[in-house]
N, C-alpha and C positions, 0 to 999 in steps of 0.2 A: 330614722334608723331602718324602718321598713323599706324605704326607697333604696337605701344602700344595699340591703339584703337582696332586693329584687334585681338591682343592677349587677351585683356579684353573680346571681343565678343566671342572668341573661348572658354575661360574659363567659361563664363556665360552659353553658350550653353551646355557645358559638365556638368556643375553643375545642370542645369535644367533637363538634361537627367537622371542624377544619382538620382535626387530627384523624378522624375517621376517613375523611376524603383522602388525606395523604396516605393513610395505610392502605386503602383500597387501590390506590393508584400504583402501589408497589407490591401487590400480592404476587406470589410465585408458587409453583408446584414443586414439591419435594417427595420423591418416591420413598415409601416406607417399607414395602414388602412386595414379594411376588411368590406365587406358588404354582405348582404344576396342577393341571386338570386331567381328568381321565378321558374326556371326550377328545375327538380329533382336533377340535379347535374351540375357541370361545367366540360365539356369535353374539349372544345377548347376555347382559349383566343387569341384575336388579338387586335391591337390598331391602331389608325389612327389620324393624325393631319389634321384638316380642318380649313383653315384660321388661326385664333389665338387660336383655341380650340383643345383640346386633348380628344379623345373618346376611350373607352374600350368596346369591344364586347365579351360577355361571352355566348358561345353556349352550350346548354345542350340538354336533351331529350325534344323535343316538341317546344322549343322556344329559342330566343336570347334576352339577357338582355343588355341594353345600359347604359353606365355610362359616366359622365364627369370626367376627371382626371385633378387635378390642380397641381400647382408647388410644393405643399407640399406632394403630393402623396395621397391626399384625393379623394375618389370616391363619386360621387353624382349620384343617379339613375335618369335616364331620361325617359326610356320607355322599353317595351318588345314587341317582335314580334313573332307571331306564325309561325312555320315552316310548310311546305307542309304536309298535312294529319296529322299534329301534331306528325310527326315522328321524325327523327333525329337518333342519336344525330348529331349536327352540328360538324362534325369531322374536315374537312379542312375548314378554313376560311382565306381569304386574302382580304385586302382592297387596292385599287389602283385607280389612275386617268387615265381614258381612254377618250381621245379627249376632255379634259376640264371638264369632269364629274366624280365625285367620286362614286365608287361602292364598295360594299361588296359582294364577291363571296363565296358561302357556299356549301359544299358537304354534302347533306342530306343522311347520311349513309343508313338507312333502308327505306327511302323514295325513294331510287334509282334515285335521281334527283340532278341536279345542279341548285341552286337558285341564281339569281342575284338581289341584292337590291341597289337602289340608296340611297346614304347617304345624307340626308337633312341637312340644315344649322345648326340645333340644335343637329345633330348626330343621329336622328331617322332614321328609314329605311322605304323604299317604294319598294315593289317587282315590278320588271320590266320585269323579264324573268324567264322561268322555262324550263329546258331541261331534258326530261326523258330518261332513258336508252333504247337502242335498241339492236338488234342483231349485229349491226356493231360497237357499242361503248362498253366501259368498265366502265360504270357509276354505275353498280350494286354494292352496298356496297362501294360507292365512299368514299375515306378517306383522300386524300391529294390533294391540289391545288397549282399551281405555275404560276404566271403571268410572261410572257417573252415578253419584248418589243423589237421589231425589228425596222428597219428604217422607214418603211411605215405603219406597223400594229402591234397590240398587240395580244398575244395568251394566252389562258388558258390551261395549261397542267394538266391532271387529272389522278390520280392513283387509282386503284381499289384493292379490297381484296376479298379473299375467293372464292365466286361463279364465278366471272367474272374478274380474274386478267389480268392486262395489262396496257398499257399507251396510253392515247388519247390526241389529240390536237384539240382545238376549236378556231376559230378566234373570237375576241371580237369586236363587232361593237360599234360605239359611243353611241348608245342607250342602251348598256348593253346586247343586245341579242347575242347569241352564234351560230356560224355555224361550223359544223363538218369539220375538215381538214383531219385528219388521225388517225387511231388507230392501235396499234401493240399488237397482242395477246401474252401473256406470253408463253415462251417455255423453253426447258431445258438449253438453252445457256444464256439467259438474265435474269437479276434479277429484275423482275417486278411483282412478285407474292406477293402482299401486300406492295404496295409503301406507306410507312408511312413517308418518308422524301424525299424531292427534293430540289435541289439547282442549280443555273445558274451562270456560269462564262462567261464573254465576254473577249476574248483574241485575240488581234491583228485583230479586225474586225470580228471575228468568235464567234458564240454563242454555248456554250456547256451546256448540261443538265445532271445532275447526280441524279440517283435514288437508293434507298435502297430497297432490297427485304426482307421483314420480314419473309415470309414463306419459301423462297428459299435461305436464308442465304448468301447474297452477295450484291455487288454494281455494277452498270452499268453506262457507259458513252454514251451519245448521242450527235451527231451534229445536231443543229437546223438551218434550212435554212430560208431565207427571207420570203418564202411563208408559213411557219409554218410546212412544212414537216420535218421529222427527221429520222436519221438512227443510228444504234448501232455502237459504236467504239470499246469498250472493256468491259470485264466483269471480276470481281474478286470475287472468292468464299472464304468462311470461311475456315480456317485450324486450326490446333492446335499448330502452331509455332509462327507466327508473325502477325496474324489477329484475330480480335474478332468481327465476323459478324453473329454469330448465333442469329437470331431474329433481323437483322439490323433494326434500328428504326429511330432515327433522323439523318438528313443529312443537313449540312450547309457548308459554306466555307468562305474564306477570302483571300485577296491579301496583302502580306507583302513584301515590297521592290519589287523585280522583280519576286517573287515566288507566285504561285497560289496553294492554299491548299483546300482540301475538308476534312471535319471532320465528322466522322460517329460514332454514338453510337449504343448500342444494348440492348435489353431486352431479355436475354437468355431464350430459351424455357424451361429451367428447372424451371423458375418461374411460369409457367402456369400449373395449376393442371388438366385441362381438357385434357385427353389423345387424344380425337378425334379432338381437335382444331388444333393441329400441324400436318401438312401434312408429313414432313420429320422427322420421329421419330428416325432416326439413328444418332442423334447428340451426341457430346461428350462435357461435361461441362469442360472447361479449364480456368475458371475464368472470370472476368469482366474487360473491358478496353475500353478506347476511342481510335479509330484508326485514324491516320492522313495519308492522301494520298497526294502526290504531283502530279500536273498536268503537263504532258510533252508537247512538242511543238505540238503534234497532238491532244491535248485535252484529252488524255487517262489518267487514274489514275494509279499511281505507289505507292505501299506500302512504307511508309516512316518512321513512328514512332508510338509507342503505349504508352499510359499512363495506367499502370496497377493499378487496385484497390488494396489497402492495408489497414492496420489498421488506416492510417492517412487520407484516402479519403472516399468519399461517392459516389460510382459509380455503385452500384448494381441496375440493372433495369433501365437503362437510357432511358428516353422517350422523352425528349426535350433537344436541345442544342441551346442556343441563343448567338449571338454575341452582347456584351454590348458596346464595344468601340474598335476602331483601330487607330493606327498611322503607320508610315512607319516601325517601329521596332517591334511592338507587338500588339496582340489583347487580349482583356479580354473576356472570355467566361463564361457562366453559364450553368451548366449541371443539369437538373431536373431529379430526380430519383423516380420511383414508389415504389421500394422495400426498399430503404434506407430512403424514405420519407424526402428527403433533396434537397438543392440546393448547388452544389459544384462550387465554382469559380475557374477558371484556367487561366493561361497565356500561349499564344502561341507566341514564338519568331520568328524572321525572318528566322531562320534556320529550322523552323518547329518542334521545340521541345516543347511539352506541359508539363507544370508543375502545380501542385495544389497550390492554395493560401489559402483560408479559405472556410468553408462551414457553412450553417445554417440548422439545423434540423427543418423543417417547421411544423411538427406535423401532416401533411397529405401528402399523396402520390401525386406526380406530374404525370399527365397523358399526355394529349395534351395541358394542360393549363399552358403555360409559354410563356411570350412575353416580349422582351426588348423594352423600350421606353425612348426617350430622351426629356426633357423639358429644354430649355436653355442649361446650362452646366451640368445639373444634369441627372443622369442615374437611371432609375427605372426598376424593374421587376414586372410584373403582373402575378399572379399565381392562379390557381384553382385546385380543386381535383374532381375525379370522384366518391367520396364517397356520397352515397345517404342520409346519415345522416348529412352531413355538409352543403351543399347548400350555399357556400360562395366563394367569390373571394377576394384575398388579394393583397396588394401592398407592395413593398420593395424598399428602396433606397440603392444604391451602394455607400458606403462612406469609407474613411479611418477608420481602426479599432480603436475603442475606448478602451483605457487601463482600464480594469476592474480588474486588479491585486489585489487580496486580498479582493475583494468586493463581496457581495451577493445582490440579488434582493428581495426587499419586494414588495409584491402584496397585496394591501389593498382593500377589497371589503366591502363597507358600504351599508346596506340595510334599506329600509323603507317599512314596510308591509302595506297592505291595511287595512282600518278600520274594514272591515268585516272578516279579517283573524282570525281564532280561535287560541286559545293557543295550541291546539293539532297540528294544521297545522304548526305553527311556530316552535314548538319543533321538528317535523318531518323534517322540512327544515334544522334546525340546525344539527340534527343527520346526514342527508344526506351530508351536507357540511363537517362535521367531518370525514365521511367515505371516502372522496375523497383521503385522504393520503394512505389509504389501497389499493386503486385501481390505483393510479398514483404515482409510486415510485419516479418520478422526483421532487415531493414536498419534499424539504429537511426538512421543519419544518412547523408547523401549530398551530395557536392559535386563540381564538375568545373571544369576551366579549360583554356585554350589556352596552350601553352608560350610563355614570355616570356624565356627565358634567352638571353643573347648570348655565352656562354662557348665555344660551338662543340662541346659534348660531348653534345648532345641526340640525336645519331645519327638524325635525321629524325623522331623521335617528336613529335607535335604536340598530342595531347589526353591529359589525365590525369583519370581518374575515381577518386575516393576514397570507399569505402564503409566504414562503421563497424559492427562487430558487438559484441555484449555478451559473447559466449562462443563456444567451438568449435562448439556445436550449431547456432547461427544461421548460421555460415559454411557448414557442411555443407548445411543446408537450402537456402540461397541457391545454392550451387554446383550442386546437382543439381535445382533447381526447374525446372519446365517453362517458366516465363516466362524464366528465364535461358538455358536451352537454346534456346528459340525465338529469343532475341536473337542468340545466337552464330550460329545458322543463318542468320538474316536478314542480319546485317552482315558475315558471314564473307567473301563474295565481294569486298568492297571493302577488306578489311584487308590491308595489306602486311606488318605485323609487330605483335607484341604482347609487352609486357614487364610481368610482374606481380611485385609485392612485397607481402608481408604482415608486419606487425610489431605487437607489443603495447606499449601506452603508457598512462599514467595520464591 
């Protein structure tokens, strides 16, 4: 009888693993909400759980917006906070608990400072520390932050860009103040010129830090000691064979089984139009790919695998890579792209092989604004764009793909105009709406009409515009398209109310 029970248990476990694999292969992103921000744009997004609440921090030029995130993925504005000298943007942002207190650390790029904010119970912020750049540090054009917890103390590692490239470490005190420990100036051997991504692995009691060099096209490994001091272990440069590190951008990592991996993306220099922006102009474009490195026993990186971009993936201009979930066998990743304006979901297995799952065309480019967040058993992504005409932050739920086979999406916009809106203004608004189809090719079909119901339940709505889309991608592109945003801005002053319904139909 015991053998039968064991057999049933083994079969059950195998079936559950098969089902899990099947589910992960069909994961998709579904937008749940989007909200306006007060800053000019959303450059960086991070999130934090404090007690039973979940908060989102969207950093742009001049300030930081704070939102509450609920279990449905809905954002509720809480507050906004001015950055030092109203500069910014808030490029690197990371929230963590130090000695029992919750802090948000912010790299103020053009303010050349690191700002520490205490996270209050309602998610709002209170500045408690400000560290300015000096000749001994590399905080000028600070761009990326990484908190590293050691046994006795916690440290903040800071990466700079352009004028003062290098890597710095500061000890974090329980009151949020920072004390300088060590700085390493960039040189021709290490890849710390434009550290846009950092990640930490702890392996058999030792701590290792990995950095990407955007300007010097490579990745570097460092050993971090208990006192916060660090030393370089190894460095890997871009080549045209088995690495894609020209413009190394996001850096993250994961442990699967007994293997430690570091995942590196890049936004190739060919995507930058400004010739003087790139220091090494002798680069060769050899495509786009995500590079997987394996960590050896000494903590050094070893090239392992690459996932090349093709007609089925969206990997052009990778700017953020977020780990959504992990188990002993696989990890689910989200790759945000600035040039493909998409979020690509991927799966990394225990052997370090990365494979694409599904992607969503967001309708806006992802810059530093992508963050994975878990509420209960549900996984979300929070995204923002650096577009100055957008000024929004959006949330997405990661869920099994819904079968839309043979269906199209109807997007119905019902409008009520203000009482003082003139006939000419209304006609111009209608014509502007009609003209969207000429500006946004993703609109498969368009029709509109004036309300003719006599039932008395129209609630003053007079005009109905129905747009048809073939899939989720096209709706997202329309929603955040400049032509649509311009329309909303133009006709907004004469709109009394709006009621929108979306549904799928054959």
